[in-house]
C-alpha positions in Angstrom: -42.0 -14.8 41.9 -44.7 -13.4 39.6 -42.5 -10.4 38.8 -39.6 -12.7 38.0 -41.6 -14.8 35.6 -42.9 -11.6 34.0 -39.4 -10.2 33.5 -38.2 -13.5 31.9 -41.2 -13.5 29.6 -40.4 -10.0 28.6 -36.8 -10.9 27.8 -37.9 -13.9 25.8 -40.3 -11.8 23.8 -37.6 -9.2 23.2 -35.2 -11.9 21.8 -38.0 -13.1 19.5 -38.6 -9.6 18.2 -34.9 -9.1 17.6 -34.6 -12.4 15.6 -37.7 -11.5 13.6 -36.3 -8.1 12.8 -33.0 -9.7 11.7 -34.8 -12.2 9.4 -36.8 -9.3 7.9 -33.8 -7.1 7.2 -31.3 -9.8 6.1 -27.8 -10.4 7.5 -26.1 -7.4 9.1 -23.1 -5.5 8.0 -20.3 -4.4 10.3 -18.8 -0.9 10.5 -15.7 0.2 12.4 -15.3 3.8 13.7 -11.8 4.8 14.6 -10.6 7.8 16.7 -10.9 11.0 14.7 -13.9 9.6 12.7 -17.6 10.2 13.3 -20.0 7.7 14.9 -22.9 9.7 13.3 -21.4 9.2 9.8 -21.4 5.4 10.4 -25.0 5.5 11.5 -26.0 7.5 8.5 -24.4 4.9 6.2 -25.7 1.8 8.1 -28.9 -0.1 7.5 -31.3 -1.5 10.1 -29.8 -4.4 11.9 -26.1 -3.4 11.3 -23.3 -3.5 13.8 -21.2 -0.4 14.6 -18.0 -1.0 16.5 -16.4 2.1 18.0 -12.6 1.7 18.5 -10.9 3.2 21.6 -10.5 6.9 21.7 -12.1 10.3 22.4 -15.2 11.4 20.5 -17.0 14.7 20.8 -20.4 14.7 19.1 -24.2 14.4 19.7 -25.4 11.2 18.1 -28.9 10.7 16.7 -30.0 7.1 16.1 -33.1 6.7 13.9 -32.5 3.2 12.4 -34.0 0.1 14.0 -32.1 -2.7 15.5 -28.7 -1.0 15.3 -26.1 -2.2 17.7 -23.6 0.5 18.7 -20.9 -0.6 21.1 -17.3 -0.1 22.0 -14.9 -2.6 20.3 -13.1 -3.2 23.5 -16.1 -3.5 25.7 -14.4 -1.2 28.2 -16.0 2.2 28.9 -12.8 3.5 30.4 -11.0 3.8 27.0 -14.0 4.8 24.8 -15.3 8.2 25.7 -18.1 10.1 24.0 -18.9 13.7 25.2 -21.8 15.8 24.0 -21.3 18.4 21.4 -22.7 21.0 23.8 -24.4 21.1 27.2 -27.9 21.5 25.7 -28.0 18.4 23.6 -28.1 14.6 24.3 -25.0 12.5 23.8 -27.2 9.7 22.5 -30.8 10.3 21.4 -32.5 7.1 20.3 -35.6 7.4 18.1 -35.8 3.9 16.7 -36.8 0.5 18.3 -34.5 -2.3 19.2 -31.3 -0.2 19.5 -28.4 -1.5 21.6 -26.0 0.9 23.2 -23.1 -0.5 25.4 -19.6 -0.1 26.6 -19.2 3.7 26.5 -18.1 6.4 28.9 -20.8 9.1 28.3 -20.3 12.7 29.7 -21.1 16.4 29.3 -24.6 16.6 27.7 -28.1 17.5 28.8 -29.1 13.8 28.7 -26.5 11.0 28.5 -28.9 8.6 26.8 -32.4 9.8 25.8 -34.9 7.1 24.8 -37.5 9.1 22.9 -40.8 7.1 22.4 -39.1 3.8 21.7 -39.4 0.1 22.7 -37.2 -2.9 23.1 -33.9 -1.1 23.4 -31.0 -2.3 25.6 -28.7 0.1 27.4 -25.9 -1.8 29.2 -22.3 -1.6 30.6 -22.0 2.2 30.3 -20.6 4.9 32.6 -22.9 8.0 32.5 -21.9 11.1 34.4 -21.9 14.9 34.4 -25.2 15.3 32.7 -28.4 17.0 33.8 -30.1 13.6 33.6 -28.1 10.4 33.2 -30.8 8.2 31.5 -34.1 9.7 30.4 -37.1 7.7 29.1 -40.0 9.5 27.5 -43.1 7.5 26.5 -40.9 4.4 26.2 -41.6 0.8 27.3 -40.2 -2.7 27.4 -36.6 -1.5 27.4 -33.7 -3.1 29.4 -31.3 -1.0 31.4 -28.6 -3.2 33.0 -25.2 -2.9 34.6 -24.7 0.8 34.1 -22.9 3.2 36.4 -24.9 6.4 36.7 -23.3 9.0 38.9 -22.6 12.7 39.4 -25.6 13.9 37.4 -27.2 17.2 38.5 -30.9 16.6 38.4 -31.2 12.8 38.7 -29.6 9.6 37.7 -32.6 8.1 35.8 -35.9 9.7 34.9 -38.9 7.9 33.5 -41.8 10.1 32.2 -44.9 8.4 30.9 -42.8 5.2 30.5 -43.7 1.8 31.9 -42.8 -1.9 31.8 -39.1 -1.2 31.6 -36.6 -3.4 33.4 -33.9 -1.6 35.4 -31.5 -3.9 37.2 -27.9 -4.3 38.4 -27.2 -0.6 38.0 -25.2 1.8 40.2 -26.9 5.1 41.1 -25.1 7.8 43.0 -26.5 11.2 42.2 -28.1 14.2 43.9 -31.4 12.6 43.3 -31.2 9.0 42.0 -34.5 8.2 40.3 -37.8 9.8 39.2 -40.6 7.5 38.0 -44.3 8.3 37.6 -45.4 4.9 36.2 -45.0 1.2 37.1 -41.6 -0.2 36.1 -39.6 -3.2 37.2 -36.5 -2.3 39.3 -35.2 -5.8 39.8 -35.4 -9.3 38.5 -32.6 -11.7 39.6 -30.9 -8.8 41.2 -31.6 -5.2 42.2 -29.7 -1.9 42.0 -27.3 -0.1 44.2 -28.7 3.2 45.6 -26.4 5.7 47.3 -29.4 7.0 49.4 -30.5 3.6 50.7 -30.3 3.4 54.5 -31.7 -0.1 55.1 -29.8 -2.8 56.9 -28.6 -6.3 55.9 -29.1 -8.5 59.0 -28.3 -11.8 57.3 -25.2 -10.4 55.4 -26.3 -11.6 52.0 -25.6 -8.2 50.3 -29.2 -7.4 49.9 -31.1 -4.9 51.9 -33.7 -6.2 54.3 -36.4 -3.7 53.1 -37.3 -2.5 49.6 -36.0 0.7 48.2 -39.0 3.0 47.3 -38.4 4.6 43.9 -41.9 6.2 43.9 -44.1 5.2 46.8 -47.2 6.8 45.1 -47.0 4.5 42.0 -45.7 1.5 43.9 -42.3 1.5 42.0 -39.9 -0.3 44.3 -36.6 -2.1 44.2 -37.3 -5.2 46.2 -33.7 -6.5 46.4 -31.5 -3.4 46.7 -27.8 -4.0 46.8 -25.8 -3.1 49.9 -22.6 -3.0 47.9 -22.2 -2.6 44.1 -20.3 -5.3 42.3 -20.7 -4.8 38.5 -21.5 -7.9 36.6 -18.6 -9.4 34.7 -18.7 -8.5 31.0 -20.5 -11.1 29.0 -18.6 -13.5 26.8 -19.2 -12.3 23.3 -18.9 -14.3 20.1 -16.3 -13.4 17.5 -16.9 -14.2 13.8 -13.8 -15.2 11.8 -13.4 -17.3 8.7 -11.2 -17.9 5.6 -11.7 -18.8 2.0 -9.2 -20.6 -0.2 -9.9 -18.3 -3.2 -11.7 -15.0 -3.7 -11.6 -14.8 -7.5 -11.8 -17.2 -10.4 -13.6 -18.4 -13.5 -17.0 -20.1 -13.4 -17.6 -22.8 -12.3 -15.7 -21.7 -9.2 -15.6 -23.9 -6.1 -14.6 -22.2 -2.9 -13.8 -23.8 0.5 -14.7 -21.8 3.6 -13.5 -22.5 7.1 -14.8 -21.2 10.3 -12.4 -20.0 13.0 -14.9 -18.1 15.1 -14.7 -17.9 18.9 -17.2 -18.3 21.7 -20.0 -19.4 19.4 -22.9 -21.8 19.8 -24.4 -21.5 16.4 -23.4 -20.3 12.9 -25.1 -19.6 9.6 -23.4 -19.1 6.2 -25.0 -17.0 3.5 -23.2 -17.5 0.2 -24.7 -14.5 -1.5 -26.6 -16.6 -4.2 -29.6 -17.6 -2.0 -27.8 -20.6 -0.6 -26.8 -21.1 3.0 -25.2 -23.6 5.3 -24.5 -24.3 9.0 -21.4 -26.4 8.4 -18.1 -25.3 10.0 -16.2 -25.8 6.7 -18.6 -25.7 3.7 -17.6 -26.1 0.1 -19.7 -24.0 -2.3 -19.6 -23.8 -6.1 -20.6 -20.7 -8.1 -21.8 -21.3 -11.7 -22.5 -17.8 -12.8 -20.5 -14.6 -13.3 -20.9 -12.0 -10.6 -19.8 -10.6 -7.2 -21.1 -12.6 -4.2 -21.0 -11.4 -0.6 -20.4 -14.3 1.7 -21.4 -13.8 5.3 -20.9 -15.8 8.4 -23.3 -15.0 11.3 -22.3 -16.5 14.7 -24.0 -16.2 18.0 -24.2 -17.3 21.6 -26.5 -16.5 24.5 -25.0 -13.1 24.9 -24.8 -11.7 21.4 -24.1 -12.3 17.8 -21.3 -11.3 15.4 -20.8 -11.1 11.6 -17.9 -11.4 9.2 -18.1 -11.3 5.4 -16.0 -11.5 2.2 -16.7 -10.8 -1.5 -16.1 -13.7 -4.0 -15.7 -12.5 -7.6 -16.7 -15.1 -10.3 -15.5 -14.4 -13.8 -16.9 -15.4 -17.2 -14.9 -18.4 -18.5 -15.4 -17.2 -22.1 -13.5 -14.0 -21.3 -10.4 -15.5 -19.9 -7.5 -13.2 -19.9 -4.2 -13.9 -21.5 -1.5 -14.9 -19.0 0.1 -12.0 -17.3 3.8 -11.9 -18.4 6.6 -10.1 -16.6 8.1 -6.9 -18.2 11.8 -6.5 -17.3 12.8 -2.9 -16.9 15.5 -1.1 -14.9 17.3 2.2 -14.6 20.9 3.2 -13.7 22.5 6.4 -12.6 25.0 6.3 -15.5 26.2 4.1 -18.4 29.8 5.2 -18.8 32.8 6.4 -16.9 36.4 5.6 -15.9 37.6 2.7 -13.7 36.8 2.1 -11.0 33.2 2.8 -12.1 30.5 2.3 -9.5 26.9 2.2 -10.9 23.6 1.9 -9.0 20.9 -0.1 -10.7 17.2 -0.1 -9.8 14.7 -2.7 -10.8 11.3 -1.2 -12.1 10.0 -4.4 -13.7 6.3 -5.1 -13.9 4.5 -8.4 -12.9 7.8 -9.9 -11.7 8.0 -12.4 -8.9 11.8 -12.8 -9.1 14.7 -11.0 -10.8 18.4 -11.8 -11.7 21.1 -9.4 -12.6 24.0 -10.2 -14.9 26.7 -7.5 -15.0 28.8 -8.9 -17.9 31.9 -9.4 -15.8 31.0 -12.8 -14.4 29.1 -11.2 -11.4 25.4 -11.6 -10.7 22.8 -10.4 -8.1 19.2 -10.9 -7.1 18.9 -7.6 -5.2 16.2 -5.1 -6.4 18.7 -2.2 -6.1 22.3 -3.5 -6.6 25.4 -1.3 -6.6 28.1 -2.8 -8.8 31.8 -1.8 -9.4 33.5 -2.3 -12.8 37.2 -2.6 -12.2 38.6 -3.1 -15.7 38.1 -1.0 -18.9 35.8 -2.4 -21.6 32.2 -2.6 -22.7 29.9 -4.7 -20.5 26.4 -5.9 -21.2 24.3 -5.6 -18.1 21.0 -7.6 -18.2 18.0 -8.0 -15.9 15.9 -11.1 -16.2 12.4 -10.8 -14.6 10.2 -13.9 -14.2 6.8 -15.1 -12.9 4.8 -18.3 -13.2 3.9 -17.4 -16.8 7.4 -16.7 -18.2 10.5 -14.5 -18.2 11.5 -11.2 -19.7 15.0 -9.6 -20.2 16.2 -6.0 -20.5 19.9 -5.0 -21.4 22.1 -2.0 -21.6 25.8 -1.5 -22.4 28.2 0.0 -19.9 31.3 1.7 -21.4 34.1 1.6 -18.9 37.2 3.7 -19.9 40.7 3.6 -18.6 41.7 5.7 -15.6 42.6 9.2 -16.7 45.9 9.2 -14.8 47.0 6.0 -16.7 46.2 7.7 -20.0 48.1 10.8 -19.1 51.1 8.8 -18.1 51.2 7.0 -21.5 50.9 10.3 -23.3 53.6 12.0 -21.3 51.3 14.4 -19.6 53.2 13.8 -16.4 56.2 15.5 -17.9 55.0 18.9 -19.2 58.5 20.2 -19.8 59.3 17.3 -22.0 56.2 17.8 -24.2 56.6 21.5 -24.4 60.3 21.3 -25.1 59.7 18.6 -27.8 57.3 20.9 -29.6 59.7 23.8 -29.3 62.6 21.7 -30.5 60.6 20.5 -33.5 59.7 24.1 -34.3 63.4 25.2 -34.0 64.6 22.3 -36.2 61.9 23.1 -38.7 63.1 26.8 -38.8 66.7 25.8 -39.2 65.9 23.3 -42.0 64.0 25.9 -43.9 66.8 28.3 -43.6 69.4 25.8 -44.7 67.3 25.0 -47.8 67.2 28.7 -48.6 63.4 28.8 -48.4 63.2 31.1 -45.4 64.9 34.2 -44.1 63.8 33.4 -40.5 67.4 32.3 -39.6 70.1 34.5 -41.0 73.1 33.6 -39.0 74.3 31.7 -36.0 73.1 34.4 -33.7 69.5 33.7 -34.7 69.9 30.1 -33.7 71.0 31.1 -30.3 68.1 33.6 -30.1 65.7 30.8 -30.9 67.1 28.6 -28.3 67.0 31.4 -25.7 63.4 32.3 -26.5 62.4 28.6 -26.4 64.0 28.1 -23.0 62.6 31.3 -21.5 59.0 30.4 -22.4 59.2 26.9 -21.0 60.9 27.9 -17.7 58.7 30.8 -16.4 57.6 28.7 -13.4 61.2 28.3 -12.1 62.9 31.7 -11.9 66.3 30.4 -10.6 66.7 27.8 -13.4 65.4 30.4 -15.9 68.1 32.8 -14.9 70.7 30.2 -15.5 69.3 29.4 -18.9 68.8 33.0 -19.9 72.4 33.9 -19.3 73.3 35.2 -22.8 77.0 35.1 -22.3 77.0 31.4 -21.4 74.8 30.6 -24.4 77.3 32.4 -26.6 80.0 30.3 -25.1 78.0 27.1 -25.9 77.3 28.3 -29.4 81.0 29.0 -30.1 81.9 25.6 -28.7 79.4 23.8 -30.8 80.2 25.7 -34.0 83.9 25.3 -33.4 83.4 21.6 -32.8 81.3 21.1 -36.0 83.7 23.0 -38.2 86.8 21.2 -36.8 89.0 19.7 -39.5 90.0 17.1 -37.0 86.4 15.9 -36.6 85.9 16.0 -40.4 89.0 13.9 -41.1 88.8 11.4 -38.2 85.0 11.0 -38.1 84.7 10.5 -34.3 81.7 8.8 -33.1 78.5 10.5 -31.9 79.4 9.4 -28.4 82.4 11.8 -28.4 80.1 14.6 -29.7 77.7 13.9 -26.8 80.6 14.0 -24.3 81.9 17.4 -25.7 78.4 19.0 -25.6 77.5 17.7 -22.2 80.8 18.9 -20.9 80.1 22.4 -22.0 76.6 22.3 -20.5 77.8 21.0 -17.1 80.5 23.7 -17.1 77.9 26.3 -17.8 75.7 25.0 -14.9 78.6 24.9 -12.5 79.7 28.5 -13.4 76.2 29.9 -13.3 74.7 28.3 -10.2 74.7 30.8 -7.3 76.0 29.8 -3.9 72.4 30.0 -2.6 71.4 27.2 -4.8 74.1 24.8 -3.9 71.8 22.8 -1.6 69.1 22.6 -4.3 71.5 21.7 -7.1 70.2 18.1 -7.5 66.7 19.4 -8.2 68.0 22.1 -10.6 70.1 19.4 -12.4 67.0 17.2 -12.6 65.1 20.1 -14.3 68.0 20.8 -16.7 68.6 17.1 -17.6 65.6 16.9 -20.0 67.4 19.5 -22.1 70.5 17.3 -22.7 68.9 15.3 -25.5 67.7 18.6 -27.0 71.3 19.9 -27.1 72.5 16.7 -28.6 69.9 16.9 -31.3 70.8 20.6 -31.8 74.5 19.7 -32.2 73.5 17.5 -35.1 71.3 20.1 -36.6 74.0 22.8 -36.4 76.5 20.4 -38.0 74.1 19.9 -40.9 73.4 23.6 -41.2 77.1 24.4 -41.2 77.7 22.0 -44.1 74.8 23.5 -45.9 76.1 27.0 -45.4 79.5 26.0 -46.7 77.8 24.5 -49.7 75.7 27.6 -50.3 78.8 29.8 -50.1 80.6 27.5 -52.4 77.8 27.8 -55.0 77.8 31.5 -54.7 
């Protein structure tokens, strides 16, 4: 009973010392260490009293703790998913060289010492799994420390070793090692419960789970576990507080009023620090800042097992330096600004300070998408505009899209689809021009009727290179001579001169000679393809009709020239 009262008094004094240390150092900060990061780096950047939470993962480093009242624990509270192995077999995984340090929730392996308390007091080592070391837990000249609910096993020399260390409380631990404990001073090995010892051979006659005789840790010094455990049942993890709060604003002009609301879990007490030497214990305080500056607001919550901290920075701006309202700036890009129908264009919004956008494509269509794709189906010039807006106003940017007709439509109108007609027209105009110059007596290019036939022949041969069969028909010199004689004979006919037959009769006579020529010249092998050949010849019919008229005029002119001579 006396030992129990002593242990409770020691715990009470330890709690008082922790509270005093917190009040001296101010409110703590919280650090998170993720897998791949360094726990040692977090310790180096921390201040006394801070909290370091190590997220689940594998860590390989030897950690030196030299700042008082640091709490270093796994974020999950589960040692099975937060592993720390020593950097090498000759170093400690944790070496603690400062008072009031708390280490909990880790799986600690592969070092010389799992946790080494080096001349320190008032530290707490709890809820860890410590294995594969030379010594699991080693205390050197250290006192008033609490070692609770740890599993210490498979260590080569011993599970726990205390050298020149006294008044430490060791309870509710599991020891299963080659040699479980070495102690040369007087320490407390149980309070409300004892420890499980793999080499305990006592009995439990009444079946209460506690050995009937004490376990002698060191008979010479009187160190004993008076209530050794027959079976080990680890204590359930403590219910820890979780600090969480919100603020309705984090920035504004002085005077700035901020409403805070506490959403913390598992708490029995709270304390707000507003960063301007004011504090509150209300669950939803309203605080007003009157001066410009950055204020760190912290909420510290606690229960009987632990405490937790959350914080946020409130920025208070000088009211005399209010900024102008931030206006949107409409801006966009497109992959092209011109083309032929159907023209598909991709637009991309790159506006600044915009909360909403609206596209107008100039053809009655609109969109609110940030990256619309629009199709222009008709030729014309379209004004595409983007309007960007926010609470302070709107901004508009525009470009003009030139949509041209489809190239096939343009070619059809120009006659590009009938290359023979265009080529023949040019050649016909050239031939007529040459004959006209000859008739006027301004050129010697055409000397007689034979030259006209030669010109026709050359024109036809150039335009019909792609069709050898039809070219052979048209290049038949004898047939062309026949056509020439027929045309000249017809033009010089006295009957035509006297009666003045209509142009329709002229067309009939010329076409008759051409068809006779085609029928006589087409080889038997082309009989089946005659419709196609006739189609290719048909564009020349108007040319011959025009030629008939030209020859008629030329004949008259020649007669006139001869008469003048």
